[in-house]
gemmi code that builds the backbone of each chain (N, CA, C; Angstrom):
import gemmi

chains = {
    "A": [
        ("ASP", (-38.013, 124.232, 100.837), (-36.878, 123.516, 100.744), (-36.231, 123.481, 99.437)),
        ("ILE", (-34.870, 123.546, 99.387), (-34.225, 123.689, 97.901), (-34.268, 122.162, 97.498)),
        ("GLN", (-34.741, 122.063, 96.135), (-34.491, 120.832, 95.802), (-33.170, 120.666, 94.805)),
        ("MET", (-32.545, 119.465, 94.777), (-31.331, 119.279, 94.072), (-31.528, 118.279, 93.108)),
        ("THR", (-31.561, 118.648, 91.725), (-31.732, 117.607, 90.710), (-30.521, 117.277, 90.006)),
        ("GLN", (-30.131, 116.090, 90.120), (-28.960, 115.463, 89.481), (-29.287, 114.840, 88.141)),
        ("SER", (-28.265, 114.926, 87.153), (-28.399, 114.149, 86.067), (-26.927, 113.794, 85.378)),
        ("PRO", (-26.891, 112.570, 84.766), (-28.107, 111.741, 84.938), (-28.006, 110.894, 86.146)),
        ("SER", (-29.055, 110.049, 86.369), (-29.180, 109.165, 87.513), (-27.983, 108.002, 87.520)),
        ("SER", (-27.741, 107.622, 85.976), (-26.649, 106.911, 86.068), (-26.078, 106.961, 84.649)),
        ("LEU", (-24.730, 106.445, 84.536), (-24.044, 106.429, 83.231), (-23.124, 105.369, 83.413)),
        ("SER", (-22.743, 104.910, 82.162), (-21.673, 103.879, 81.894), (-20.539, 104.403, 81.143)),
        ("ALA", (-19.356, 104.301, 81.400), (-18.223, 104.780, 80.965), (-17.024, 103.893, 81.150)),
        ("SER", (-16.127, 104.149, 80.427), (-14.804, 103.336, 80.325), (-13.650, 104.075, 80.934)),
        ("VAL", (-12.745, 103.326, 81.277), (-11.488, 104.062, 82.086), (-10.936, 104.757, 80.860)),
        ("GLY", (-10.543, 106.092, 81.540), (-9.881, 107.169, 80.539), (-10.974, 108.093, 79.960)),
        ("ASP", (-12.266, 107.836, 80.024), (-13.329, 108.513, 79.761), (-13.360, 109.861, 80.358)),
        ("ARG", (-13.772, 111.126, 79.741), (-14.288, 112.236, 80.535), (-15.724, 112.037, 80.944)),
        ("VAL", (-15.951, 112.382, 82.129), (-17.375, 112.227, 82.726), (-17.801, 113.403, 83.393)),
        ("THR", (-18.950, 113.835, 83.071), (-19.565, 115.150, 83.518), (-20.942, 114.769, 84.292)),
        ("ILE", (-21.128, 115.223, 85.433), (-22.289, 115.103, 86.064), (-22.882, 116.673, 86.386)),
        ("THR", (-24.309, 116.721, 86.110), (-24.748, 118.042, 86.602), (-25.690, 117.775, 87.731)),
        ("CYS", (-25.750, 119.108, 88.361), (-26.530, 119.261, 89.568), (-27.301, 120.683, 89.449)),
        ("ARG", (-28.688, 120.701, 89.402), (-29.298, 121.874, 89.438), (-30.205, 122.086, 90.674)),
        ("ALA", (-30.086, 123.376, 91.214), (-30.609, 123.673, 92.510), (-31.967, 124.308, 92.101)),
        ("SER", (-32.989, 124.428, 92.894), (-34.281, 124.761, 92.481), (-34.458, 126.421, 92.918)),
        ("GLN", (-33.305, 126.858, 93.346), (-33.293, 128.218, 93.747), (-31.534, 128.568, 93.775)),
        ("THR", (-31.349, 129.829, 93.803), (-29.856, 130.028, 93.718), (-29.220, 129.725, 95.113)),
        ("ILE", (-28.043, 129.083, 95.084), (-27.304, 128.638, 96.258), (-25.899, 129.262, 96.212)),
        ("ASN", (-25.688, 130.409, 95.392), (-24.515, 130.688, 95.311), (-23.398, 129.700, 94.972)),
        ("THR", (-22.409, 129.527, 95.570), (-21.536, 128.545, 95.502), (-21.373, 127.690, 96.790)),
        ("TYR", (-22.605, 127.346, 97.227), (-22.782, 126.546, 98.538), (-23.017, 125.093, 97.845)),
        ("LEU", (-22.269, 124.445, 97.238), (-22.449, 123.162, 96.640), (-21.443, 122.407, 97.014)),
        ("ASN", (-21.566, 121.034, 97.332), (-20.531, 120.100, 97.646), (-20.770, 118.817, 96.898)),
        ("TRP", (-19.883, 118.315, 96.582), (-19.820, 116.801, 95.848), (-19.400, 115.936, 96.699)),
        ("TYR", (-19.861, 114.693, 96.894), (-19.411, 113.671, 97.605), (-19.339, 112.272, 96.753)),
        ("GLN", (-18.417, 111.368, 96.958), (-18.271, 110.229, 96.334), (-18.516, 109.098, 97.472)),
        ("GLN", (-19.611, 108.130, 97.039), (-19.759, 106.891, 97.721), (-19.631, 105.650, 97.182)),
        ("LYS", (-18.771, 104.774, 97.707), (-18.496, 103.591, 97.088), (-19.472, 102.547, 98.203)),
        ("PRO", (-19.775, 101.157, 97.615), (-20.460, 100.468, 98.245), (-20.102, 99.935, 99.664)),
        ("ARG", (-21.117, 100.245, 100.681), (-20.980, 99.963, 101.886), (-20.021, 100.895, 102.718)),
        ("LYS", (-19.661, 101.795, 101.881), (-18.722, 102.968, 102.790), (-19.395, 104.217, 102.929)),
        ("ALA", (-18.958, 104.950, 103.711), (-19.595, 106.338, 103.948), (-19.045, 107.354, 102.753)),
        ("PRO", (-19.998, 108.375, 102.457), (-19.600, 109.356, 101.645), (-18.284, 110.010, 101.992)),
        ("LYS", (-17.685, 110.361, 101.087), (-16.214, 111.026, 100.948), (-16.342, 112.458, 100.184)),
        ("LEU", (-15.954, 113.488, 100.889), (-16.063, 114.814, 100.377), (-15.009, 115.012, 99.134)),
        ("LEU", (-15.419, 115.371, 97.983), (-14.524, 115.700, 96.865), (-14.315, 117.064, 96.652)),
        ("ILE", (-15.461, 117.974, 96.564), (-15.453, 119.186, 96.134), (-16.376, 119.933, 97.103)),
        ("TYR", (-16.028, 121.168, 97.575), (-16.500, 122.020, 98.443), (-16.670, 123.341, 97.752)),
        ("GLY", (-17.830, 124.198, 98.150), (-17.771, 125.602, 97.459), (-17.761, 125.550, 96.062)),
        ("ALA", (-18.409, 124.480, 95.439), (-18.568, 124.168, 93.983), (-17.320, 124.150, 93.232)),
        ("SER", (-16.199, 124.647, 93.738), (-15.035, 124.269, 92.781), (-13.729, 124.016, 93.678)),
        ("SER", (-13.740, 124.106, 94.917), (-12.713, 123.892, 95.551), (-12.373, 122.292, 96.034)),
        ("LEU", (-11.208, 121.943, 95.543), (-10.750, 120.244, 95.852), (-10.496, 120.102, 97.153)),
        ("GLN", (-11.020, 119.173, 97.753), (-10.722, 118.699, 99.094), (-9.416, 118.236, 99.162)),
        ("THR", (-8.709, 118.358, 100.437), (-7.417, 118.044, 100.532), (-7.018, 116.419, 100.138)),
        ("GLY", (-6.209, 116.081, 99.570), (-6.112, 114.510, 99.178), (-6.966, 113.979, 97.996)),
        ("VAL", (-7.688, 114.802, 97.504), (-8.611, 114.308, 96.283), (-7.876, 114.454, 95.184)),
        ("PRO", (-7.631, 113.521, 94.264), (-6.972, 113.774, 92.929), (-7.351, 114.797, 92.140)),
        ("SER", (-6.399, 115.460, 91.258), (-6.936, 116.629, 90.542), (-7.745, 116.277, 89.129)),
        ("ARG", (-7.779, 114.977, 88.999), (-8.772, 114.809, 87.956), (-10.249, 115.118, 88.161)),
        ("PHE", (-10.436, 115.328, 89.407), (-11.698, 115.840, 89.878), (-11.795, 117.183, 89.902)),
        ("SER", (-12.984, 117.884, 89.263), (-12.994, 119.264, 89.255), (-14.517, 119.505, 89.367)),
        ("GLY", (-14.758, 120.789, 89.838), (-16.106, 121.345, 90.019), (-16.157, 122.808, 89.568)),
        ("SER", (-17.466, 123.005, 88.976), (-17.767, 124.554, 88.532), (-19.161, 124.599, 88.656)),
        ("GLY", (-19.390, 126.088, 88.363), (-20.852, 126.454, 88.579), (-21.033, 127.437, 89.562)),
        ("SER", (-22.106, 128.284, 89.662), (-22.470, 129.029, 90.585), (-24.208, 129.339, 90.364)),
        ("GLY", (-24.789, 129.868, 91.394), (-26.132, 130.005, 91.342), (-27.146, 128.922, 91.386)),
        ("THR", (-27.498, 128.332, 90.219), (-28.258, 127.128, 90.275), (-27.743, 125.912, 89.503)),
        ("ASP", (-26.600, 126.245, 88.669), (-26.353, 125.005, 87.760), (-24.732, 124.795, 87.997)),
        ("PHE", (-24.476, 123.409, 88.453), (-23.265, 123.037, 88.830), (-22.805, 121.812, 88.084)),
        ("THR", (-21.654, 121.588, 87.970), (-21.029, 120.284, 87.158), (-19.839, 119.915, 88.104)),
        ("LEU", (-19.752, 118.479, 88.181), (-18.612, 117.692, 88.587), (-17.926, 117.019, 87.198)),
        ("THR", (-16.813, 117.216, 87.181), (-16.127, 116.575, 85.871), (-14.994, 115.635, 86.559)),
        ("ILE", (-15.080, 114.446, 85.766), (-13.723, 113.619, 86.139), (-13.013, 113.522, 84.739)),
        ("SER", (-11.985, 114.101, 84.722), (-11.131, 114.375, 83.519), (-10.699, 112.899, 82.567)),
        ("SER", (-10.421, 112.021, 83.598), (-10.032, 110.669, 82.967), (-10.216, 109.770, 84.009)),
        ("LEU", (-11.405, 109.047, 83.989), (-12.086, 108.044, 84.635), (-11.027, 106.979, 85.046)),
        ("GLN", (-10.923, 106.696, 86.273), (-9.991, 105.644, 86.905), (-10.894, 104.485, 87.527)),
        ("PRO", (-10.253, 103.367, 87.290), (-11.054, 102.123, 88.131), (-11.634, 102.368, 89.364)),
        ("GLU", (-10.842, 103.267, 90.199), (-11.566, 103.400, 91.573), (-12.458, 104.440, 91.747)),
        ("ASP", (-12.827, 105.107, 90.403), (-13.818, 106.200, 90.315), (-15.262, 105.691, 90.407)),
        ("PHE", (-15.380, 104.375, 90.128), (-16.747, 103.776, 89.858), (-17.434, 103.793, 91.168)),
        ("ALA", (-18.548, 104.716, 91.406), (-18.998, 104.730, 92.588), (-20.463, 105.672, 92.125)),
        ("ILE", (-20.946, 106.257, 93.298), (-22.066, 106.895, 93.255), (-21.806, 108.481, 93.565)),
        ("TYR", (-22.143, 109.398, 92.873), (-21.869, 110.826, 93.386), (-23.061, 111.480, 93.649)),
        ("TYR", (-22.955, 112.435, 94.808), (-23.971, 113.246, 95.288), (-23.788, 114.681, 95.066)),
        ("CYS", (-24.529, 115.404, 94.921), (-24.275, 116.860, 95.232), (-25.128, 117.272, 96.496)),
        ("HIS", (-24.608, 118.326, 97.125), (-25.208, 118.749, 98.439), (-25.261, 120.251, 98.457)),
        ("GLN", (-26.213, 120.818, 98.754), (-26.347, 122.215, 99.135), (-26.186, 122.597, 100.493)),
        ("SER", (-25.320, 123.583, 100.918), (-25.259, 123.876, 102.223), (-25.601, 125.431, 102.443)),
        ("TYR", (-26.525, 125.923, 101.477), (-26.848, 127.250, 101.377), (-27.815, 127.586, 102.615)),
        ("SER", (-28.868, 126.678, 102.528), (-29.879, 127.093, 103.644), (-30.416, 125.702, 104.148)),
        ("ASN", (-30.868, 125.860, 105.266), (-31.795, 124.632, 106.154), (-33.057, 124.560, 105.614)),
        ("PRO", (-33.483, 123.244, 105.138), (-32.700, 121.844, 105.727), (-31.618, 121.722, 104.361)),
        ("TRP", (-30.418, 121.257, 104.722), (-29.401, 120.975, 103.688), (-30.009, 119.698, 103.084)),
        ("THR", (-29.797, 119.651, 101.651), (-30.475, 118.684, 100.692), (-29.402, 118.058, 99.975)),
        ("PHE", (-29.625, 116.983, 99.461), (-28.849, 116.110, 98.450), (-29.460, 115.916, 97.358)),
        ("GLY", (-28.790, 115.790, 96.207), (-29.236, 115.262, 95.006), (-29.518, 113.864, 95.003)),
        ("ARG", (-30.229, 113.318, 94.154), (-30.416, 111.703, 94.341), (-29.313, 110.722, 93.945)),
        ("GLY", (-28.229, 111.385, 93.320), (-26.978, 110.457, 93.148), (-26.953, 110.203, 91.614)),
        ("THR", (-25.857, 110.015, 91.356), (-25.330, 109.626, 89.929), (-24.593, 108.394, 90.078)),
        ("ASN", (-24.985, 107.311, 89.541), (-24.225, 106.163, 89.561), (-23.396, 105.949, 88.504)),
        ("VAL", (-22.042, 105.870, 88.759), (-20.900, 105.802, 87.570), (-20.526, 104.437, 87.402)),
        ("GLU", (-20.819, 103.511, 86.491), (-20.772, 102.276, 86.232), (-19.564, 101.996, 85.251)),
        ("ILE", (-19.141, 100.675, 85.138), (-18.216, 100.514, 84.226), (-18.826, 100.037, 82.790)),
        ("LYS", (-18.404, 100.562, 81.855), (-18.998, 100.108, 80.373), (-18.167, 98.704, 79.973)),
    ],
    "B": [
        ("GLU", (-5.511, 111.500, 113.660), (-6.277, 111.084, 112.635), (-7.896, 111.333, 113.066)),
        ("VAL", (-8.748, 112.115, 112.360), (-9.928, 112.156, 112.695), (-10.898, 110.854, 112.731)),
        ("GLN", (-11.588, 110.578, 113.554), (-12.606, 109.250, 113.655), (-13.827, 109.638, 114.258)),
        ("LEU", (-14.747, 109.211, 113.640), (-16.192, 109.191, 114.057), (-16.774, 107.845, 114.127)),
        ("VAL", (-17.280, 107.461, 115.259), (-17.763, 106.119, 115.354), (-19.033, 105.944, 115.982)),
        ("GLU", (-19.874, 105.528, 115.157), (-21.173, 105.570, 115.721), (-21.702, 104.302, 116.282)),
        ("SER", (-22.654, 104.288, 117.093), (-23.049, 102.826, 117.731), (-24.442, 103.140, 118.268)),
        ("GLY", (-25.101, 101.987, 118.605), (-26.344, 102.071, 119.087), (-27.453, 101.615, 118.270)),
        ("GLY", (-27.051, 101.393, 117.042), (-28.166, 100.945, 116.194), (-28.602, 99.415, 116.435)),
        ("GLY", (-29.669, 99.133, 115.808), (-30.033, 97.543, 115.930), (-31.508, 97.675, 115.505)),
        ("LEU", (-32.404, 96.610, 115.825), (-33.651, 96.513, 115.625), (-34.520, 97.086, 116.762)),
        ("ALA", (-35.623, 97.923, 116.082), (-36.655, 98.406, 117.078), (-37.963, 98.137, 116.549)),
        ("GLN", (-38.925, 98.170, 117.317), (-40.221, 97.976, 116.728), (-40.929, 99.160, 116.444)),
        ("PRO", (-41.870, 99.327, 115.645), (-42.454, 100.530, 115.251), (-42.851, 100.901, 116.545)),
        ("GLY", (-43.001, 102.592, 116.781), (-43.371, 102.977, 118.000), (-42.274, 103.174, 119.048)),
        ("GLY", (-41.204, 102.377, 118.837), (-40.114, 102.185, 119.769), (-38.991, 103.413, 119.746)),
        ("SER", (-38.066, 103.158, 120.617), (-37.021, 104.197, 120.644), (-35.633, 103.515, 120.530)),
        ("LEU", (-34.565, 104.109, 120.092), (-33.291, 103.967, 120.040), (-32.229, 105.123, 120.231)),
        ("ARG", (-31.250, 104.936, 120.843), (-30.393, 106.067, 121.083), (-29.124, 105.917, 120.340)),
        ("LEU", (-28.734, 106.711, 119.368), (-27.427, 106.408, 118.768), (-26.330, 107.438, 119.414)),
        ("SER", (-25.183, 106.972, 119.212), (-24.257, 107.761, 119.726), (-22.905, 107.757, 118.871)),
        ("CYS", (-22.241, 108.744, 118.663), (-21.015, 109.020, 117.889), (-19.962, 109.324, 118.732)),
        ("ALA", (-18.824, 108.513, 118.734), (-17.770, 109.239, 119.336), (-16.633, 109.485, 118.538)),
        ("ALA", (-16.072, 110.982, 119.049), (-15.221, 111.635, 118.203), (-13.909, 111.671, 118.755)),
        ("SER", (-12.818, 111.522, 117.822), (-11.411, 111.536, 118.408), (-10.677, 112.141, 117.157)),
        ("GLY", (-9.445, 112.623, 117.711), (-8.396, 113.180, 116.578), (-8.639, 114.584, 116.033)),
        ("PHE", (-9.631, 115.443, 116.906), (-9.957, 116.701, 116.529), (-10.630, 117.378, 117.866)),
        ("THR", (-10.678, 118.623, 117.809), (-11.311, 119.357, 118.823), (-12.783, 119.458, 118.697)),
        ("PHE", (-13.448, 118.487, 119.219), (-14.776, 118.166, 118.926), (-15.689, 119.537, 119.415)),
        ("ARG", (-15.415, 120.131, 120.353), (-16.264, 121.256, 120.617), (-16.205, 122.483, 119.735)),
        ("SER", (-15.187, 122.404, 118.751), (-15.083, 123.517, 117.868), (-15.854, 123.341, 116.360)),
        ("TYR", (-16.427, 122.234, 116.381), (-17.142, 121.741, 115.081), (-18.798, 121.497, 115.354)),
        ("GLU", (-19.476, 121.982, 114.170), (-20.886, 121.682, 114.156), (-21.019, 120.230, 113.682)),
        ("MET", (-21.949, 119.640, 114.104), (-22.083, 118.183, 113.704), (-23.651, 117.835, 113.217)),
        ("ASN", (-23.588, 116.813, 112.393), (-24.719, 116.408, 111.868), (-25.070, 114.967, 111.721)),
        ("TRP", (-26.430, 114.634, 111.579), (-26.547, 113.149, 111.365), (-27.369, 113.262, 109.917)),
        ("VAL", (-26.938, 112.183, 109.359), (-27.474, 112.117, 107.875), (-27.538, 110.604, 107.732)),
        ("ARG", (-28.813, 110.360, 107.056), (-29.078, 108.839, 106.987), (-29.319, 108.248, 105.518)),
        ("GLN", (-29.226, 107.080, 105.215), (-29.462, 106.547, 104.064), (-30.243, 105.145, 104.142)),
        ("ALA", (-31.477, 105.086, 103.596), (-32.291, 104.042, 103.645), (-31.842, 103.036, 102.644)),
        ("PRO", (-32.076, 101.807, 103.039), (-31.368, 100.767, 102.019), (-31.458, 100.996, 100.442)),
        ("GLY", (-30.514, 101.067, 99.644), (-30.659, 101.304, 98.277), (-31.004, 102.482, 97.761)),
        ("LYS", (-31.124, 103.542, 98.773), (-31.489, 104.932, 98.563), (-30.436, 106.008, 98.820)),
        ("GLY", (-30.691, 107.346, 98.510), (-29.824, 108.095, 98.603), (-29.543, 108.816, 99.958)),
        ("LEU", (-29.052, 109.794, 100.021), (-28.541, 110.443, 101.322), (-29.799, 111.466, 101.877)),
        ("GLU", (-30.011, 111.513, 103.294), (-31.006, 112.231, 103.527), (-30.552, 113.036, 104.801)),
        ("TRP", (-30.420, 114.341, 104.816), (-29.696, 115.035, 106.020), (-31.058, 115.073, 107.059)),
        ("VAL", (-30.515, 114.723, 108.359), (-31.461, 114.453, 109.732), (-31.435, 115.624, 110.521)),
        ("SER", (-30.382, 115.763, 110.890), (-30.351, 116.965, 112.140), (-28.968, 117.658, 112.092)),
        ("TYR", (-28.875, 118.626, 112.839), (-27.678, 119.478, 112.932), (-27.671, 120.348, 114.207)),
        ("ILE", (-26.379, 120.288, 114.889), (-26.205, 120.950, 115.983), (-25.066, 121.652, 116.111)),
        ("THR", (-25.050, 122.964, 116.684), (-23.939, 123.841, 116.714), (-23.052, 123.381, 117.726)),
        ("TYR", (-21.718, 124.064, 117.833), (-20.788, 123.754, 118.769), (-21.250, 123.492, 120.261)),
        ("GLY", (-21.923, 124.443, 120.818), (-22.408, 124.373, 122.171), (-23.745, 123.662, 122.343)),
        ("GLY", (-24.410, 123.587, 121.194), (-25.787, 122.927, 121.263), (-26.954, 123.903, 121.310)),
        ("ASP", (-26.512, 125.161, 120.984), (-27.620, 126.372, 121.268), (-28.354, 126.382, 120.126)),
        ("THR", (-27.997, 125.885, 118.997), (-28.799, 125.814, 117.802), (-28.977, 124.566, 117.104)),
        ("ILE", (-30.151, 124.041, 117.063), (-30.507, 122.908, 116.410), (-31.369, 122.899, 115.208)),
        ("TYR", (-31.189, 122.066, 114.271), (-32.320, 121.860, 113.084), (-32.548, 120.290, 113.093)),
        ("TYR", (-33.730, 120.220, 112.385), (-34.261, 118.840, 112.085), (-34.865, 118.951, 110.717)),
        ("ALA", (-34.919, 117.838, 110.025), (-35.469, 117.592, 108.883), (-36.986, 117.371, 109.386)),
        ("ASP", (-38.032, 117.678, 108.496), (-39.328, 117.823, 108.859), (-39.661, 116.279, 109.017)),
        ("SER", (-39.220, 115.428, 108.620), (-39.605, 113.810, 108.627), (-39.179, 113.443, 110.148)),
        ("VAL", (-38.430, 113.996, 110.831), (-38.061, 113.403, 112.166), (-38.296, 114.439, 113.245)),
        ("LYS", (-38.793, 115.585, 112.687), (-39.022, 116.668, 113.733), (-40.134, 116.312, 114.858)),
        ("GLY", (-40.086, 116.475, 116.056), (-40.827, 116.107, 117.070), (-40.679, 114.619, 117.647)),
        ("ARG", (-39.930, 113.940, 116.959), (-39.557, 112.472, 117.424), (-38.117, 112.217, 117.669)),
        ("PHE", (-37.203, 112.916, 117.110), (-35.701, 112.801, 117.272), (-35.284, 113.965, 117.990)),
        ("THR", (-34.370, 113.848, 118.799), (-33.575, 114.678, 119.574), (-32.042, 114.605, 119.521)),
        ("VAL", (-31.566, 115.558, 118.927), (-29.821, 115.618, 118.820), (-29.345, 116.229, 119.973)),
        ("SER", (-28.153, 115.762, 120.460), (-27.496, 116.443, 121.791), (-26.073, 116.205, 121.673)),
        ("ARG", (-25.324, 116.885, 122.348), (-23.836, 116.468, 122.491), (-23.369, 116.832, 123.732)),
        ("ASP", (-22.113, 116.102, 124.171), (-21.476, 116.250, 125.344), (-20.086, 116.709, 124.954)),
        ("ASN", (-19.933, 117.734, 124.882), (-18.383, 117.976, 124.526), (-17.397, 117.336, 125.405)),
        ("ALA", (-17.521, 117.421, 126.804), (-16.664, 116.911, 127.582), (-16.334, 115.413, 127.276)),
        ("LYS", (-17.260, 114.751, 126.808), (-17.230, 113.396, 126.476), (-16.988, 113.165, 124.922)),
        ("ASN", (-16.617, 114.217, 124.261), (-16.561, 114.249, 122.429), (-17.575, 113.073, 122.108)),
        ("SER", (-18.765, 113.421, 122.389), (-19.716, 112.564, 121.800), (-21.058, 113.395, 121.247)),
        ("LEU", (-21.693, 112.777, 120.441), (-22.834, 113.386, 119.709), (-23.780, 112.192, 119.787)),
        ("TYR", (-25.218, 112.593, 120.076), (-25.985, 111.635, 120.198), (-27.305, 111.954, 119.510)),
        ("LEU", (-28.220, 110.858, 119.195), (-29.431, 111.050, 118.532), (-30.247, 110.101, 119.104)),
        ("GLN", (-31.192, 110.925, 119.995), (-32.661, 110.063, 120.517), (-33.724, 110.003, 119.504)),
        ("MET", (-33.964, 108.594, 119.205), (-34.932, 108.473, 118.212), (-36.194, 107.786, 118.841)),
        ("ASN", (-37.381, 108.656, 118.957), (-38.555, 108.036, 119.532), (-39.639, 107.841, 118.556)),
        ("SER", (-40.580, 107.086, 118.994), (-41.779, 106.889, 118.071), (-41.475, 106.494, 116.499)),
        ("LEU", (-40.307, 105.323, 116.452), (-39.899, 104.915, 115.332), (-40.934, 104.436, 114.253)),
        ("ARG", (-40.565, 104.694, 113.006), (-41.441, 104.112, 112.003), (-40.609, 103.258, 111.049)),
        ("ALA", (-41.388, 102.480, 110.283), (-40.612, 101.744, 109.145), (-39.689, 102.469, 108.339)),
        ("GLU", (-40.231, 103.633, 108.017), (-39.501, 104.517, 107.101), (-38.078, 105.163, 107.636)),
        ("ASP", (-37.876, 105.099, 108.885), (-36.738, 105.366, 109.601), (-35.560, 104.386, 109.567)),
        ("THR", (-36.011, 103.411, 108.948), (-35.015, 102.281, 108.651), (-33.871, 102.761, 107.713)),
        ("ALA", (-32.684, 102.677, 108.157), (-31.611, 103.291, 107.396), (-30.333, 103.107, 108.080)),
        ("VAL", (-29.252, 103.364, 107.372), (-27.918, 103.736, 108.082), (-27.807, 104.979, 108.320)),
        ("TYR", (-27.589, 105.219, 109.685), (-27.314, 106.620, 110.154), (-25.778, 107.047, 110.366)),
        ("TYR", (-25.290, 108.142, 109.622), (-24.001, 108.499, 109.782), (-24.055, 109.840, 110.705)),
        ("CYS", (-22.916, 109.881, 111.365), (-22.738, 111.342, 111.836), (-21.599, 112.008, 110.980)),
        ("ALA", (-21.698, 113.265, 110.790), (-20.843, 113.886, 109.941), (-20.319, 115.149, 110.418)),
        ("ARG", (-19.044, 115.442, 110.617), (-18.444, 116.567, 111.045), (-18.734, 117.789, 109.993)),
        ("GLU", (-19.067, 119.013, 110.387), (-19.397, 120.257, 109.486), (-18.024, 121.150, 109.656)),
        ("ASP", (-17.381, 121.177, 108.535), (-16.309, 122.350, 108.678), (-17.168, 123.687, 108.470)),
        ("GLY", (-17.019, 124.497, 109.244), (-17.920, 125.923, 109.092), (-17.260, 126.558, 108.079)),
        ("TYR", (-15.857, 126.571, 107.939), (-15.160, 127.400, 107.042), (-15.490, 127.112, 105.563)),
        ("ILE", (-15.679, 125.625, 105.235), (-16.051, 125.425, 103.938), (-17.457, 124.941, 103.841)),
        ("GLU", (-18.487, 124.893, 104.784), (-19.651, 124.658, 104.737), (-19.978, 123.319, 104.225)),
        ("ALA", (-19.262, 122.212, 104.624), (-19.284, 121.013, 103.946), (-19.110, 119.894, 105.004)),
        ("PHE", (-19.609, 118.728, 104.731), (-19.268, 117.637, 105.710), (-17.988, 116.872, 105.265)),
        ("ASP", (-16.864, 117.285, 106.175), (-15.600, 116.707, 105.807), (-15.143, 115.476, 106.189)),
        ("TYR", (-15.927, 115.178, 107.215), (-15.622, 113.659, 107.809), (-16.799, 112.982, 108.333)),
        ("TRP", (-17.036, 111.656, 107.907), (-18.386, 110.939, 108.087), (-17.711, 109.631, 108.959)),
        ("GLY", (-18.677, 108.898, 109.828), (-18.503, 107.991, 110.502), (-18.709, 106.738, 109.537)),
        ("GLN", (-18.451, 105.627, 110.070), (-18.950, 104.323, 109.325), (-20.337, 104.019, 109.190)),
        ("GLY", (-20.984, 104.653, 110.040), (-22.564, 104.414, 110.072), (-23.015, 103.428, 110.935)),
        ("THR", (-24.243, 103.413, 111.430), (-24.884, 102.393, 112.186), (-26.200, 102.124, 111.710)),
        ("LEU", (-26.458, 100.669, 111.408), (-27.776, 100.405, 110.796), (-28.894, 100.314, 111.917)),
        ("VAL", (-30.139, 101.146, 111.521), (-31.401, 101.160, 112.449), (-32.256, 100.310, 111.607)),
        ("THR", (-32.901, 99.475, 112.001), (-34.042, 98.693, 111.285), (-35.295, 98.842, 112.239)),
        ("VAL", (-36.222, 99.195, 111.684), (-37.458, 99.315, 112.312), (-38.538, 98.473, 111.735)),
        ("SER", (-38.866, 97.367, 112.560), (-39.729, 96.318, 112.129), (-40.280, 95.541, 113.084)),
        ("SER", (-41.605, 95.080, 112.945), (-42.318, 94.094, 113.858), (-41.896, 92.737, 113.747)),
    ],
}
model = gemmi.Model(1)
for chain_id, residues in chains.items():
    chain = gemmi.Chain(chain_id)
    for i, (resn, *xyz) in enumerate(residues, 1):
        res = gemmi.Residue()
        res.name, res.seqid = resn, gemmi.SeqId(i, " ")
        for name, pos in zip(("N", "CA", "C"), xyz):
            atom = gemmi.Atom()
            atom.name, atom.element = name, gemmi.Element(name[0])
            atom.pos, atom.b_iso = gemmi.Position(*pos), 0.0
            res.add_atom(atom)
        chain.add_residue(res)
    model.add_chain(chain)
structure = gemmi.Structure()
structure.add_model(model)
structure.setup_entities()
């Protein structure tokens, strides 16, 4: 199975900050990497697919990059509604696997 | 509007069974692969099962293989998860998620249904 390692597991940031979350795959997954945002008691929401493509309707302050084994989700200017847990997800091979999540908290 | 609505969750005893359903609307259900993903209380996301358009290809996580069975009825726009031999560690919110085969990602999720396995 492909293991997805996210870091950090949590971070504190202020509104307006630039935030970067990383995800590393245990083997190459090309660009089959997706990012989801989950708010308390809500279903996950797709933000980024194919490592760097913005899902329709997602604000442009979110961006993704990377290929192979190392990937990054960046929020260019953190907004109040962005405080949530973020998960990476590989769709390269079965079983699909998720990172353990990064909790973005208010500083 | 795409909607996925899960139902069938509840309390089950260890060794018991439950059948989850996911009612789909707002899109051509038979044209999409579907998945079940679960989330234990306070934990992260765990993929559970996948089924292709016609149900001819199915995958399971090792943690549920041999105990859970996924199926779909395209005429009823519905996805199912039959869960047998339930264990305490199966306690979780279960989400159905649509997979867009072009982008290889879960682009729509239901609101989830809670399964609690306890005596």
